N, C-alpha and C positions, 0 to 999 in steps of 0.2 A: 586098453585104452578106448576110452570114448570119445568122438568127434562132437563138435558143436555145427549143426546145418544151419545156414542162413539160405533162408529166401528170398527168391529173385525178384518176387511178383509181390505187391501192395492189396492189401485187403481190402478191397471197398465197403465191404459190409459194416453199417457200425454196431455198435454193440446195443446189445437189447434193453440195457438198462439205461442207455442215452437215448431215448428213443422220446422227441418233443411232440407232442401233442398241439395242434393250431385250433383254437376257438375262433370260428366265424362269429362275428357280433354283426346282428341286420344293421341296417343302416336305421335310423329313428323315422317315424312316420312325418312326413310333411306336415306342418304347420297348418289348424284349417283358417282358411281365408277368411278374414272380419268381413261381415256382411259389408254393405255398402250405407244401410242407414244407420250402423255405429260408427262409419268413420266420417260419416256427414256431419255426424251426431256430437263428434268429439272438435270437428273442424269447428261448428258453429259455438263447442262452450267456450274453447280457445278464443275465437274471435269476440265473442259477448266477455267473456272478463278479460281481454286484455286492456292496460292501464288506457292505452289510446284510445278504447270504443269506451271506458267508462268517463275516462277525459270529456269527450266530445259528445256524451249525454247528457254530462253534468251542464257542459258549456250550453249546447241546447236546453236545456230546461230551465237553466238559469235565465239567460237574457228573453227566454219567452213571457217566463212568470214575471221579471222587471217590467215590460210591455204591459203585460194583463196588469199586477198591481199597480202599476204607475196609474195607468187609468181609473184603477179605484180610489186611488188617492187622490187625484185630482176629480175625480168626481165628487167626493165625499168634502174636498175644500169648496167646489162649487156649492154644494149642498150648505155648508155651513156656513158661506158668505149669502145666500138667498134665504136661509131660515132660522129660527132661532134655536135649533138641536147643541149647537155649540153652547149656548146661554145654559139650555135645559142640564147637560151634561155636568157643566159646571157646579151647578145648583145642585144635583148628585152626588157631587165627589164632594161638594163641601158636608153635606148633611151625612154622609158616609164616613167623613173624618170628625164628626159631632163640632165643627163651626159652626155653631148658628146665624154670626153674624154674618160669614162670609157669604153664606147661602141668601139672607134677606139682600146684599147688598149685588149679587148677581139676578133676583130677582126683578131688581128696582129696572137694573140697565135692560132687561129681558123685555118687561114693560116699556120702557120709552124705545126699544130695538121696535115693539111693535105696531106703536104710535107712530112711529116714522115710516113706516111700510107704510102703512094703513091712510098715512097722509101720499106717499108717493100715489098708490093706487088711484084715490080717488081724484089725484090731478090730472091721472092718465086718459078718465072721462071727459075733461075736456083739451085734450090734447090736442086731439086732430083737427078741431075748430082752429085752435090757436094754430097749428102747424101749417092749414092751408095759408091761412090769413099773415104768417111770416113768410111763407111761399110767395105771395102774389106780389106783397109789400116789397119784399127782398127782387123781387126778378124786378118788377116796374123801374126800383130806383137803380138798378143795375143799368137798365136800358137806356133809364135817364141820362146817367152820367157816361155812358157810350155816346152816346147821340150828343148830348152839350161837348162832348170830346173832338165827335167830327166836326162840330159847327166850328169850333177854333181851329179846326185842321183844316176847314173851309176857308177861311176866314183869312187864313194866315198862305192858304196856297193858289187862292181865286178859282179854286174846281170845287164846283158844287157837287160834285160825283164824291168828295173827302167825307162828305157828312154822313156814311154807311160803311167809311174804312173800316172803324172799329168793331161795329157789328159784323161785318164779316169775314174780320179775323179773330173774331170770339168764336163764328160758328166755324170757322176752319180749325180752330185749333179743338173744338170739342168735338168733330169729325177724325180729330188726329188720336184724341185720346179712345175714342171706341173704334178704331184700327186697333189701335195698342192690345186693348179687352178684347178683342177678338182672335187675334194672332196670339196673346197670353192664356187667354181663359182654358184652351184645350190642354196643354201641357202642364198649367196649372192643377188642374182636374185629376191629371195622372200621379203629379208628384204629390201635391194637397194629403193625401192619406198617408204616404209614406213619412213625411215631414211630421206630421202629425202623429204618428208610432213611433218616430225617433224624438219625438219632447216627450211622450210616458215613458218610454224606456230608459230616459237620463233622470226624470222622477223617480222610477223605482229603483234604478243603479245606485242613485244619492242615496235612497232612504235602504238599501241591500233588502230590497223588495221579495227575499226569495228564503226556500226552505235552506238551514242550516249546510246540510249535505251538498246542496248544489253551489253554495257560496265559495269561489275560490278560498287557496290554501290560507292563506295569509292573514284573508279575513275570519275563518273556521279557527283558527288558534288562538284566534286575538291578539297576535302579536302586533304590539304598538297601536290597537285600538281605542281610542278617546273613550274615557266615562264620559256619560250626555245622560241627563234625566232621563230620554227614552229607553237605555237599555238600562237605566235603576232600576224602574218602574217594572220593564219586563222583567227582571232577575228577580224581583220581591215578588211578583206573581207566581210566577213559576216557584216558587220558595215551597210549596207544597204545605201551608198552612190554610185553610178552608175559608176562614172569615178574612181574612189578605187578600187571597184572591177572590170572590164575591166581592170586597167591599171595592179594588181596584178593577173590576168588569164593572159593577156600576159607575165608576169615574169615565169611563171611556179612556178619554187622549189624558183626560183630566188628571191622572194619577199621579203626573208630576207635582201637582199641589201638596201634595207630600213632601216634597222635596224642600229643604232650603238652598241657597243656592252653591252652587259646586265650586270650591276654592282648590288651588293650588295649596300644597302642603309639602314640602320638600319632594323628595322621588315619587311624589304619588298625589292624589288627591283627596278633599275628605267633605263629607256631605253629612249633614242633619237629615233626619228621616223621622217625621211625626207620623205615629202608626195611626190606623183610622179605632174606633172606637170597638171592643172586643178583642184586642189582637195585644197580648202581652210583651213585653219588650226581649224575656226569656226562650220565647217561641222562636224569635229570629236569632238569637245568638246562638243557639243549641242547634242551628244550621248552617253556620259557619261554612263548613266546607262546598256545599251546597251552591250558597249564596255565589262564593269565591268561583264555584264551576261555571254560574249563570252570566257571571262577569266577566268570562274568560280568563281567569287567573286562578293559580295553585292558591292553596288555603292558606299559607306564611306570608300571604301579599294580600290579604284581606283582613283587620283588624276591627270589632265589634267592642264599642263602650258604650256604657250610659248614664249620658249627659246631664245636669239636674233640671233640664226641663222634663214635666210628665210625659208619658206616653212618646220617647225620644227615643235613638239609638243614633247611634253617631258611627258613620262609617268610612275608616280610612282603605283607601284603595292602592297601592303600589303601581309604578310602573313596571310593567312584564322584566323580568329578569333586576331590576331595579337593584332589590334587596339581597343579590349573590354578589354586587361589586363590595369592595373593601373601601372601609374609611380612613381617610388620613391618616398621619402620624399624629403621636399624643404631642400640646405644647410642652409636656417635660422636656419631650426628645428634642425640637427642637427650637427651646427658648433657652440659652444657659444661665439666663439670666435669672427668671424664675424664681420665684421666695413664697414660703405659704403663710398662712395667716390662718390659725386654729378656731381662735376664734368667730371672726367676722371673713376669711377665707374662703372660697370652694373650688373641691378639689375639679379638675378638668379630666370626666370619666369618659366621653363619649360623643356621641351624637342619638338623639333622637330619629324618630321616624319622620322629622318633618324636615331633617335634615338642620336642626339648630346644634348648637352645644348643647350639653347634658353636663350641667356641673353639679356636686353635691356635697353638700354642707355637711360635717363632722364635730361640728362644736355641740359635747353633752350628746351624742347619741350612741346606744349601742348598736351592732354592729352584727351584721346575720348574712351570709352569702351561702346559699346552698345549692344542687344541681346530681346529674348525674356525672359520671367521671369521667376524663378528658374531654369536658364543656369550657373549659378555662376559665372556672372557678380561681383560682389560686392567682392568675395573671390579673383578676379584677382585684381580687384582692389588692393582691402589692401592689398595682397602682395606686389603690388610695395611700397605703403606708409610703409610697415613696414620694407622695407631692410631700403627706403630713410632715415627712422626715425634713422638708426643708425649713420647717418653723425649728428652729434650735430650740424651744422650749421644752419641745415634746419629748418626752422619754419612752422608751420600749421594753416590754418583757416579753419576749416571742418564744413559744414552741409549736413547732412545725413536726407533728407526729407521722408524717410522710418521708421523710430525712432521704432527700434526692438533692438535698442543695438549692430547693428553691427560693431559702430565703438566706440562703450565705453571703449574698454581698453587706446583710447587717451585722455580720459580725464586725465590733469596732464603731456603731451606732447603737445598737441594743444593750441594752444594760442587760438581760440574761437572752440568750440565743440555744434554745434546746431544740437538738434535729435527730430522730429518728422514732420507729415504729414501734417496740418492743415495749412489753408491758415496765421495764425501769424507766424507760422514757415518759411515759404515762403519770407514773410516780412523780418524777421530776419536774413534767408540768406541772402537775398539781397540786404538787407543792409549791410552785410558783406560784399560782393562782392564789393560795390560800394566803400567800407572802405579801399579794398584793390588797387581800381584804384587810391585812393587820396594816397596812401603811391607807387602806383606805379608813380605817374605825382611828388610826392616829389624828388624820386629816381633819375627821367628825369631832373630835375633841379639842380640837384648835380652838382658839378665840375666834370670836363672831368676827367675817372682814375680812381672815385671811386667805389671799389669794395662793393658790397652789398649781402646781405647774400642770400639764396633763398628763397623766400616766397611762398608756395604752398596753393593754393586755389581750395580746394578739394568741388565738390558737387556731392552725389551719388544719384539718381532717380532724376535725372534735369529734368525730363519730367513734373516732377510735380511744376514744377517753371514755367516753360514754359507756362503750360494751368492752371495758377493760375486765377481767374476772378476778384480777390481785386484789388482795386483803391486806391490810397492816397489822401491826402486832394486837390488835384492840380488836380484830373480827370487822373494823368496816370496812367497806368495798370502796377500790376506788373509784368504777364505774358503777353503771344503773341508775336509779330516777329514786329512789328510796331517801327516806329524811335523815341516814345515816351514810349517804354516799356521798364520801370527801367532794369529789372535781363537781357532782350535780350541787352540793350546797355553795360552796365555796361561788361558781358562779351564779348563783341564784343571790346570793350576798348581794354583789356585785351589781347587779341588774337592781335590785333592791331601792341603794345607797350610794351605788358609785357616782352617777351622774352629778348629785350634788357638790361633788369634792372632784371633779375632772377624772374621776378615775372609771374606766370605761372599758366594756368587754368587748372585743372584736371575735366572730367565729367562722369558720368558713367549714362547712360537712359538706358532703355528696349523698347522693339516693337518700333522704330523710325518710325514716317509719318513726312510729310512736317510742322504741326501743334505743336507735341510737340517736333522737332527737327529741329529747321529751317536750312536752307541751308546754310547759312551763316556761323553759327555757327559751323556745322561740317564739312567744310571745311576749317574751323580754326586752327583744330588742327593738329599737325605736325603728331604724331602718332595715328593712326585709325584701332581699333582692334572691331573685333562682334564676337561673339558667334553664336549659333542657330538664324536663322531668318526664316520668312513664306516665302517667295518671293524673287525673284530676285531685283524688285523694291527695295526692303528693302536692300539689298545686296548693293546696288549702293549709297543707300542712307547713309549704315555705309563707305563705305571703300574708295570710288568715282568711278567713269566709268572707272578710266584707270585702276584699280589692280581688278575689273571683267572680262573685257576685256582680261586682262591676265591670265583667269584662276580663279579668287578669288571666292569663294561660299559657304558661311557661309549658305547660304539657303539650300545645300544640306545636311549639319550636320543635325544629328538627334537628336532633342528634346530629352531632359531626359539621351538618351544611351551619347551621346556626350558632358555631361556635364563639363566645365571645358577646353574645345577644343575650342581656340580662330583661327581665321584668321587673319593677323597681316599685315600693310603698312605701314611701316615705313624705315626712313634712319638710325634709330635709333640701327636696329637689321641687326643681319646678312642674309642677303636674297640671295638664288643663281644668280648666274650672269645672267641677264635676264630674270626674273621674277620681279613682280611687289608684289607680298606677299607669305607671310610662312607660314604655320598652326604650331598652339603651342599648344600643351598639357601641360596646366600648372599645376604647384604643387597643391596640394590640405592644405592649410594652417587651422586647425580650430580654435576657439575661444581662448580656455586652451592656443596652441602651442602659437596664435597671444598675449596674456595678456603676455606670458613670454619675446617675444620677446618687446614688449612695455616698461616691468619691465626693460630689459636691455638698452634699448637707452634711460630711464628715469634717471637711474645711471650714462649715459655720463653727462648729464645737469645740471643743478645748481638749476632748479626745476624752471616749471612753472606753473604759473595762469590760471586756465582754465576760458573762460569766456562761459556761458550759455544760453546768450541774450546779444543782443546790444541794449543800454543804451542810446537812442540819445534825445538829446534836455535837458536832466534834468539838476540840476544843481550838479557842479562838483568840488572836492577839489585836485586842482593838489598834494598836497605834500602826500595826501590820496591815490591817482592812483597809484603815482611813490611806494610807499609801496606797496602797491597792486600787481601791475606787477613785482616787485621783487621776492615778495614770501619768500620762505626759503633759497634761495641763500645768502651769504654772503656777495657778489660782484655781480655785474651786467656790463656788456659794455653799456656806455652810448649810442649809436648807436641802443642795442638792448631793450635800457628800451624806446628809443623813436618809435622804431618801435612796441612795446606793448602797448605802451599810443594811437597809433593811430589805431590798431586793438581795442583796448577798446571803444576808441572816437573818431572818425574819427571830428567830427565838433569841438571839441574842442583842440585835440591835432597835428590833421594829417596836418596842417602848422608849428607846430612845428620845431625847428631848435636847433641846440646844443646851443646856445646862451640862448634860451629861457629855457630850463632844467639848465642850469646854474645859469640862473635869480633866478629860483623857490628857488632851493636849497641852494644858496648863500643866499638869504633872510632867509631861516631858518636855516643855519648856518650847513650846511649838504652839503657843497660844494663837486664836483666831482675832482678825484686825480687820478694820474698816479699808475696804478700796471703793472709789466712785462710789459711795454709799450706802456699800453693801458688806454683811459680814463677808467673809472666804477665810480659806485654808490656805498656807502656802505650800507647795511641794516641796520646796527646798526645806523650808524650818523642817515639816515632818521627815525628812531623808535625813536631815542634819538629826533629826533627835533620834532615830532608829540607829545611824553610825554611831554615837555618844553610847546609846547602852546597848551596841553590839560592844563597844570598846570597853564598857565597865564591865560587862559580863565576862571577856575574856582575862581583863586583870583581875579579878575574884577568883576566876578559875587558877591562874597562876598562886 
């Protein structure tokens, strides 16, 4: 039997496999000392580049140059006052501007100045003798007066010595003046130069006679800096047009002779600039950004247009930041009593750059509004339709190819309202426009002198229709711009003849190209307006070459920042004489306000049944369709019933006349009758006829 041995002492030797090896890491070598000259250089650099140092240097340079350049300004003014240099500069300025009449006038003034100066110089030859005589005579008369005064005093007092009292008092007064001059002369000699320098500094400061980098921050940034003739001339001189710079240099300070009066125009100022010979107006137009920066403005705050006067550009310069401030609400929102008049009224659309109300006449004018996406196109187009809806005689056919509810408030107001972006919606909108063409043809065939209610055919996001690839059963495309393209041809037909019978085409489209906005369609619009665009070529598509060549530049509007700002080319809006376009900042009317306006418009009408699809080729029931288009109105004029039937089903009712309508109603014993001098159809009569017909049908079935 084995026994376990228990060791009573502890083995302190660690096992061989658990030995830890210690590695000694040497300390990092001490950093090399930075040389004194390096530390000194860094310190000097820090001091030199510190903002306080830079501000101090700018202040010292600014005030020193104020004094120096103030002296130059004073010297030049003195030289101009003593010589004919001012007249000579005016003559050179007139010659450079090609104004020979003004040059001759200034030359005559120079001759008169020289003659007067020669006369003064000849007078100086005789002036010493005349002055000596004048001094002698004056002194003698003064002494005589004083002696006479002394005699009077002596007689009065009885003292003979009072005769010389006035003379002695005068001598004492002169001595006092001499003592005062002796006391003041020394300090005056010491202080005088400082006062003179202070005066020169004041002149230089008022003229900002220092480089731009040395001026205060508020002056450098141009915030609140007024537009003066000298600033405009300097901006034109530094524009980078050699002929213009040379001409202004020859004019000297008389460069302001190019400028007309600077007048306040809304939130900015306006001035006409007559360019010198050899400088074209487009050379200034093409440098709008540089001109704006020379005027210490942003590019969007300067507009250049071409008035009627030859060799003239019109500059409108906004106050800094003024165009970023919103305009007030639309009168449509603030005035619940406002109504519209399609023929003689104008839609309150917004404000022009001068701050005046911008109103647009819609009478017999086709309309096109375009721009980049999300710039306010739909709101601008909708605000015109909202105003026109307040004229109860106006009828609407509407197609919204975006389909997000922007036009939903016209449900119950428009005869047709189609909303959606699919090819099926494009087909429906195309058939709606073709139905308007049939209505137009029916109106054209009416007797001469017949007056028709306005019919507005409105298609928003029309580029979707032009780009639609769908074709009908006869292989005719709905989109495109070929002779067999259905939407394109329908729009062209309305553009060609619709205006004469008050059938008008309104379109809104975005990001125009030749594919999604064909040339013949865009040129068929009488009123063309554009929001911000990307390129000048798009601006020409939107507004036409004439407007762009005349200064219209929607491509220079800022996407996002200038949302709702339109450049408009139309004879339906007041445009300053000589200009081909006007910039309008439109009122924003949100969906809730738009719905309130359409509610007011619906209250003016008898009730409109809005169709949301065009049903062609299906079986139709004339009496039921008549009841449908009458809606909730107690009675509707026969011509309105005919128009609504044609919009509902052009194939079935597009060729109907009053006799066709009367025949159907007479057969149902619901014939039209006169009310207030016009022929109307009664809702109750038609409903009773339908009820009787249904009852007869039920009896026959039994």
